BATIVEX-51237 format. One record per residue (C-alpha): residue in three letters; x, y, z; residue number from 0. Coordinates in nm, 3 decimals, m for minus. Layout:
REM BATIVEX-51237
ala X Y Z NUM
...
***
This chain:
REM BATIVEX-51237
met 2.749 m1.432 1.453 0
ala 2.713 m1.065 1.533 1
arg 2.848 m0.828 1.272 2
lys 3.151 m0.627 1.382 3
asn 3.063 m0.266 1.441 4
pro 3.223 m0.078 1.148 5
phe 3.221 0.251 1.338 6
met 3.441 0.152 1.630 7
asn 3.725 0.331 1.453 8
val 3.530 0.641 1.347 9
met 3.603 0.825 1.669 10
asn 3.930 0.676 1.777 11
asn 4.079 0.983 1.940 12
ala 4.240 0.912 2.277 13
gly 4.003 0.942 2.570 14
leu 3.680 0.926 2.367 15
asp 3.403 0.732 2.538 16
glu 3.286 0.431 2.337 17
ser 2.930 0.560 2.347 18
arg 3.039 0.837 2.112 19
ala 3.081 0.583 1.833 20
val 2.712 0.545 1.781 21
leu 2.676 0.493 1.408 22
asp 2.624 0.121 1.446 23
tyr 2.419 m0.045 1.177 24
thr 2.379 m0.373 1.368 25
ile 2.022 m0.326 1.486 26
lys 1.887 m0.630 1.671 27
gly 1.544 m0.780 1.722 28
ala 1.227 m0.702 1.532 29
ser 1.361 m0.362 1.432 30
lys 1.687 m0.494 1.295 31
ser 1.656 m0.296 0.973 32
ile 1.459 0.005 1.096 33
leu 1.583 0.286 1.319 34
ser 1.329 0.394 1.576 35
ser 1.278 0.757 1.474 36
ile 1.403 1.052 1.275 37
asp 1.523 1.208 1.602 38
glu 1.742 0.907 1.665 39
ile 1.887 0.926 1.316 40
ala 1.963 1.294 1.363 41
ala 2.124 1.224 1.697 42
arg 2.348 0.959 1.543 43
ala 2.468 1.208 1.284 44
asp 2.511 1.485 1.543 45
arg 2.738 1.270 1.757 46
leu 2.989 1.254 1.477 47
leu 3.047 1.626 1.535 48
glu 3.022 1.645 1.915 49
gly 3.336 1.760 2.087 50
glu 3.539 1.770 1.769 51
thr 3.768 2.051 1.657 52
val 3.608 2.275 1.398 53
val 3.842 2.408 1.134 54
glu 3.796 2.651 0.848 55
leu 3.870 2.522 0.500 56
glu 3.892 2.683 0.160 57
pro 3.586 2.557 m0.033 58
asp 3.788 2.483 m0.343 59
leu 3.985 2.222 m0.146 60
val 3.669 2.021 m0.075 61
asp 3.522 1.777 m0.327 62
pro 3.167 1.636 m0.323 63
ser 3.088 1.292 m0.187 64
phe 3.158 0.995 m0.411 65
val 2.785 0.911 m0.395 66
arg 2.524 1.168 m0.491 67
asp 2.218 1.202 m0.267 68
arg 2.032 1.498 m0.418 69
ile 1.896 1.493 m0.770 70
glu 1.766 1.850 m0.762 71
asp 1.823 2.133 m0.517 72
asp 1.536 2.355 m0.410 73
glu 1.677 2.691 m0.515 74
gln 1.446 2.888 m0.287 75
glu 1.549 2.685 0.017 76
phe 1.914 2.720 m0.082 77
ala 1.879 3.097 m0.122 78
glu 1.736 3.116 0.230 79
leu 2.026 2.908 0.365 80
arg 2.280 3.126 0.188 81
ser 2.119 3.443 0.326 82
ala 2.122 3.299 0.678 83
ile 2.491 3.211 0.654 84
arg 2.570 3.553 0.511 85
asp 2.384 3.732 0.791 86
arg 2.481 3.531 1.098 87
gly 2.752 3.293 0.986 88
gln 2.758 2.916 0.950 89
asp 2.604 2.776 1.267 90
ser 2.665 2.407 1.202 91
pro 2.991 2.267 1.060 92
ile 2.995 2.021 0.775 93
leu 3.162 1.682 0.802 94
val 3.451 1.603 0.568 95
arg 3.714 1.332 0.543 96
pro 4.065 1.353 0.401 97
his 4.026 1.274 0.034 98
pro 4.102 0.902 m0.012 99
lys 4.276 0.959 m0.348 100
ala 4.399 1.319 m0.352 101
ser 4.654 1.436 m0.098 102
gly 4.580 1.776 0.056 103
arg 4.214 1.768 m0.042 104
tyr 3.892 1.673 0.139 105
met 3.567 1.501 0.057 106
val 3.226 1.603 0.189 107
val 3.043 1.344 0.397 108
phe 2.747 1.573 0.462 109
gly 2.690 1.946 0.425 110
his 2.703 1.993 0.048 111
arg 2.466 2.290 0.051 112
arg 2.660 2.468 0.326 113
leu 2.976 2.414 0.123 114
arg 2.807 2.559 m0.186 115
ala 2.684 2.860 0.012 116
ala 3.033 2.929 0.148 117
met 3.177 2.903 m0.200 118
glu 2.921 3.148 m0.344 119
leu 2.974 3.389 m0.054 120
gly 3.349 3.376 m0.101 121
arg 3.422 3.264 0.256 122
lys 3.577 2.963 0.423 123
val 3.359 2.671 0.526 124
arg 3.354 2.553 0.887 125
ala 3.414 2.177 0.901 126
val 3.499 1.879 1.118 127
val 3.761 1.658 0.959 128
lys 3.748 1.282 1.034 129
glu 3.921 0.977 0.902 130
leu 3.640 0.759 0.766 131
gln 3.622 0.443 0.562 132
asp 3.382 0.433 0.267 133
ser 3.126 0.232 0.465 134
asp 3.139 0.480 0.754 135
his 3.106 0.769 0.509 136
leu 2.796 0.620 0.340 137
val 2.607 0.553 0.662 138
ala 2.684 0.899 0.803 139
gln 2.581 1.068 0.476 140
gly 2.261 0.868 0.450 141
gln 2.156 0.917 0.810 142
glu 2.222 1.291 0.804 143
asn 2.016 1.333 0.489 144
ser 1.737 1.103 0.608 145
ala 1.707 1.319 0.919 146
arg 1.735 1.666 0.769 147
ala 1.751 1.689 0.392 148
asn 1.390 1.599 0.312 149
leu 1.501 1.381 0.024 150
ser 1.228 1.244 m0.199 151
phe 1.161 0.872 m0.236 152
phe 1.323 0.883 m0.577 153
glu 1.639 1.053 m0.449 154
lys 1.669 0.794 m0.173 155
ala 1.615 0.519 m0.430 156
met 1.897 0.652 m0.648 157
phe 2.124 0.694 m0.344 158
ala 2.050 0.332 m0.244 159
ser 2.114 0.213 m0.598 160
glu 2.453 0.387 m0.612 161
ile 2.559 0.226 m0.284 162
ala 2.440 m0.117 m0.402 163
arg 2.637 m0.072 m0.724 164
leu 2.955 m0.014 m0.524 165
his 2.921 m0.356 m0.352 166
val 3.045 m0.216 m0.021 167
asp 2.896 m0.515 0.161 168
gly 2.726 m0.837 0.064 169
asp 2.385 m0.796 0.222 170
asn 2.296 m0.426 0.179 171
ala 2.315 m0.370 0.557 172
ile 2.484 m0.035 0.499 173
ile 2.196 0.088 0.282 174
leu 1.939 m0.030 0.535 175
ser 2.109 0.166 0.811 176
ala 2.197 0.472 0.604 177
leu 1.838 0.527 0.495 178
ser 1.655 0.359 0.784 179
leu 1.477 0.105 0.564 180
asp 1.333 m0.243 0.583 181
arg 1.424 m0.489 0.309 182
ala 1.084 m0.475 0.139 183
thr 1.113 m0.098 0.091 184
leu 1.473 m0.131 m0.026 185
ser 1.366 m0.390 m0.284 186
lys 1.111 m0.146 m0.427 187
met 1.365 0.138 m0.425 188
leu 1.615 m0.067 m0.622 189
ala 1.340 m0.173 m0.863 190
val 1.245 0.190 m0.926 191
ala 1.610 0.286 m0.971 192
ser 1.645 0.015 m1.235 193
met 1.396 0.188 m1.467 194
pro 1.535 0.318 m1.799 195
gly 1.765 0.613 m1.752 196
glu 1.573 0.823 m2.005 197
val 1.265 0.804 m1.781 198
leu 1.449 0.873 m1.457 199
asp 1.642 1.169 m1.599 200
ala 1.332 1.322 m1.755 201
val 1.112 1.297 m1.445 202
gly 1.371 1.405 m1.191 203
ala 1.341 1.419 m0.813 204
ala 0.958 1.442 m0.801 205
lys 0.964 1.564 m0.442 206
gly 0.598 1.497 m0.372 207
ile 0.575 1.150 m0.524 208
gly 0.594 0.854 m0.288 209
arg 0.690 0.490 m0.308 210
asp 0.360 0.338 m0.423 211
arg 0.311 0.567 m0.722 212
trp 0.671 0.526 m0.836 213
tyr 0.635 0.150 m0.811 214
glu 0.307 0.167 m1.005 215
leu 0.487 0.346 m1.289 216
lys 0.770 0.096 m1.277 217
ala 0.526 m0.196 m1.306 218
leu 0.345 m0.035 m1.599 219
leu 0.671 0.027 m1.786 220
glu 0.762 m0.340 m1.768 221
arg 0.530 m0.385 m2.068 222
pro 0.732 m0.302 m2.381 223
thr 0.438 m0.125 m2.547 224
asn 0.391 0.102 m2.243 225
leu 0.762 0.181 m2.231 226
glu 0.764 0.270 m2.600 227
lys 0.470 0.507 m2.550 228
ala 0.632 0.659 m2.241 229
leu 0.959 0.731 m2.420 230
ala 0.772 0.895 m2.705 231
phe 0.571 1.108 m2.459 232
leu 0.888 1.229 m2.289 233
lys 0.985 1.397 m2.617 234
ser 0.649 1.570 m2.658 235
glu 0.584 1.939 m2.613 236
glu 0.316 1.858 m2.354 237
phe 0.568 1.683 m2.128 238
gly 0.835 1.947 m2.189 239
glu 0.610 2.215 m2.042 240
lys 0.570 2.029 m1.713 241
lys 0.771 2.103 m1.398 242
gly 0.835 1.919 m1.072 243
asp 0.576 1.663 m0.968 244
asp 0.365 1.747 m1.274 245
arg 0.621 1.568 m1.489 246
phe 0.561 1.243 m1.304 247
asn 0.183 1.289 m1.292 248
ala 0.161 1.358 m1.664 249
leu 0.374 1.058 m1.754 250
leu 0.182 0.818 m1.529 251
ala m0.153 0.943 m1.659 252
his m0.037 0.909 m2.019 253
val 0.089 0.553 m1.971 254
lys m0.226 0.445 m1.786 255
thr m0.457 0.598 m2.047 256
ser m0.272 0.478 m2.353 257
gly m0.228 0.138 m2.197 258
arg m0.600 0.071 m2.199 259
val m0.670 m0.149 m2.499 260
ala m1.032 m0.212 m2.593 261
ser m1.129 m0.578 m2.594 262
pro m1.155 m0.696 m2.952 263
lys m1.512 m0.759 m3.065 264
arg m1.600 m1.116 m3.144 265
val m1.717 m1.129 m3.506 266
arg m1.940 m1.407 m3.634 267
ala m1.937 m1.463 m4.010 268
ala m2.142 m1.685 m4.238 269
lys m2.226 m1.723 m4.604 270
trp m2.550 m1.819 m4.783 271
val m2.584 m1.908 m5.151 272
ser m2.912 m1.976 m5.332 273
glu m2.957 m2.315 m5.496 274
asp m2.939 m2.165 m5.844 275
lys m2.629 m1.963 m5.747 276
ser m2.804 m1.639 m5.849 277
val m2.753 m1.471 m5.512 278
ala m2.472 m1.501 m5.257 279
val m2.495 m1.337 m4.917 280
asp m2.209 m1.266 m4.673 281
leu m2.338 m1.228 m4.315 282
lys m2.134 m1.072 m4.031 283
ser m2.223 m0.985 m3.672 284
asp m2.011 m0.834 m3.392 285
gly m2.284 m0.845 m3.129 286
arg m2.405 m0.492 m3.199 287
thr m2.441 m0.476 m3.575 288
tyr m2.548 m0.728 m3.840 289
thr m2.437 m0.686 m4.199 290
leu m2.560 m0.856 m4.513 291
ala m2.363 m0.814 m4.834 292
leu m2.532 m0.942 m5.149 293
lys m2.356 m1.032 m5.469 294
ala m2.403 m1.236 m5.791 295
lys m2.645 m1.154 m6.074 296
asp m2.967 m1.128 m5.868 297
ala m2.804 m0.930 m5.581 298
val m2.965 m0.595 m5.669 299
gly m3.310 m0.738 m5.734 300
phe m3.310 m0.949 m5.420 301
gly m3.181 m0.651 m5.223 302
asp m3.467 m0.434 m5.343 303
phe m3.712 m0.710 m5.253 304
leu m3.575 m0.728 m4.898 305
ala m3.593 m0.349 m4.860 306
glu m3.956 m0.341 m4.980 307
asn m4.057 m0.620 m4.741 308
leu m3.862 m0.527 m4.431 309
ser m4.178 m0.436 m4.237 310
asp m4.343 m0.768 m4.310 311
leu m4.023 m0.961 m4.240 312
tyr m3.977 m0.784 m3.910 313
gln m4.338 m0.855 m3.805 314
thr m4.289 m1.220 m3.891 315
tyr m3.973 m1.221 m3.680 316
arg m4.155 m1.059 m3.386 317
ser m4.443 m1.301 m3.403 318
arg m4.213 m1.600 m3.409 319
lys m4.012 m1.460 m3.113 320
val m4.332 m1.418 m2.907 321
gln m4.432 m1.777 m2.976 322
gln m4.098 m1.917 m2.862 323
***
């Protein structure tokens, strides 16, 4: 049975063409879980704003989304955005919904940085206000950020994890649509997001680190000894001096290096005792060295004898080896 389109009520103003309600996460065929391109995702988000009335709101009346999508904000990029808004105004409105729990307030669907810029500039924020359900909100927020926000793999993984934790649906279809994922990638994202919080908080967004390397770290930390070493390293001065992607790289390198355990050497041991019990010899070999330890009353004398006759003994050994 086809899933009911949850966005049929997103744009329910009188006279709106049904094609305007395009945030449909029922994708059919081979690409059921994957949107065709970033341009398409961006277009889906844009259509939420097309033809809608833009209002100006006081920033302090607008609360952030109930699901966080950014772990860290690039302060240089934000400064450039703020300067652009200061110089020429806010070109693109943000999308907000009436706050589901606080009368007279709003909640951001997307446009958190534009809201922050307006707040810091002491001016109103231009916004489109729409009635949205939580599921509609999540897909719109995810698609907008997938298209424009340049979120890292880790940030997307944490966003996906927060949605999954809310149990908005039973099959994660909303996450798949919001972030344009297939189920295999989503599985790895949720696995990464399940890593210990101390590790995730310490490493941060890691903007340049992709799926495979995050999953490699996750797999390594499944070993308790590796996790213990990783947690200790996070408290070290060496790690504390790292920034950005270097934090991840340093941690992964440390875990991989410290996780290499040398194969234990196989030790052969034997014991020889003379018939009169005057000399006892402990013999040990690990494949590279051979040790003889002499004890009992004739140990010193017999040891001296061996030392004096090592050349002859070795020649005897060589001759016997050649004859074999």
